[in-house]
N, C-alpha and C positions, 0 to 999 in steps of 0.2 A: 143713070147714076150707079147702078149695080156693076155694069161693065167697067165704068171708069175707076171705081174704087177697087175692083178686082185687079185691074191692070196696075194700079198704084201699089197694091199689096205685093204683086209679083215683082215689080221693079225694086221695091225695098228688100225683098227676099234675095233677089239676084245681086243687089249691091252690097250684101253682107260680106261678100268676098273682098270688097275694097272698103276699108274702114272709113277713110275720109269721104268717099263718095256716099256711103250710107249716112254718115253724120250730116252731110250737106243736104241730101234728099229728105231725110227725116226732119232736119231743122226747118226746111221750107214747109214741110207737111204740118208740123206742129205749129209753126208760126201762122199758117193759114187758118187753122182752127182756133188758135188763140185770138186772132183779130176777128174771126167770126164771132167768138164769144164776147169780145169787147163791144162789137156792134150790138149784139143781143142785150148785153147788160145796159148799154146806153138807152136802147129802145124801152127796156123795162123800167129804167129810172125816169124817163121823161114822158111816158105816156100814162093814161089812166085806164088802160086795158087790164082789168082784174084777172083775166085768164092768163096773163103773162107772168103774174106774180109767182105762181107755182110751176115754173118752167124748169124741168129737169134736164133740158138740153144744155144747161150750163155745166153739167157734169162731164160731158164730152167735148164741148166747145168752151173751155174755161180760159179766161184771160190770164190766169196764173201760168199757163203753159208758156207764155211769152217769156217769163222769167227764166224758164228752163233753157230756152234757146239763147237768151242774152247771157246767162251765166256760163254756158258752154262756149260761146263766142269769146267772151272776155278771158275765160280760163279759170274760173272758179269751179274746179272739178268736184270738190266736196259739196258745195252748194247745189251744183247741177244734179248730183246724185240724190241729195235730200229732196230737192223739188221734184225729181222724177219719181221718187218712191211716193211722195204725197199725191202726185198726179195719178199713179197706179192705184192708189186708195180711192181716189174719185171715180176712176173707171170701175173699180170693184163695187162701189156703192151703186153705180149705174146698173150693174148687173143685178143687184138686189131690187132695184126699182123696177126693172123689167120682170123679175121673177115674181114679185109681189103683185104686180099688175097696175102700179100707179101710172105707168106710161106704157103705151103699146110698143112692142118690139118690132123693128123694121130691119130687114136684112142689110140694107145699105148702112144703117147705123152700126150694125154688127161688124161690118167690114171696117168701118171707121175706127171702132173701138179696138179691134184686133190689131190694126196697123199702128194705132197710137200706143197700145200696150207694148208691142214689139219694139217701137222706137224708144220708149221710156225704159224698158227692160235692158235694152242694149246699152243705154247710157249709164245704167247702174252697174252692170257687170262687164264693163269694158275689158277687153283682153289686151295684152301687150301688142306691141308693133310686129313682133315676129309671129304671132298667132292670129288667126282669124276664125270667123264662124263659117268659112267657106265650105259648103257642102258639095260643091261641084268638082273639087280637086281630089 
């Protein structure tokens, strides 16, 4: 998992040169973790496992992330930016959860959070079509 998420992070960083490619890749990435969060939320809701009730994984696999992708696809840019900012707050709270020790930090989750934060931050501070975040040129 560590290698796979490292490769995904590098792919997203390289795709910063192509704005549409980055938005497409990050959209799939965000949607994947949103659907993972949706499955997790359903499992929490329909089972009697009390250890799942205080599951902080919903901070990085949040079903709300799906609304970010949908609002970007439909074209609601202000809503997409607002939801991306809220999603970044969830990721910041996750950092506090790890720092306090409520949940153990795992390097794979760290890469997931970095990549998600990069995706949400880019959706907030989008640059115009004539400029890009290309660090290779």
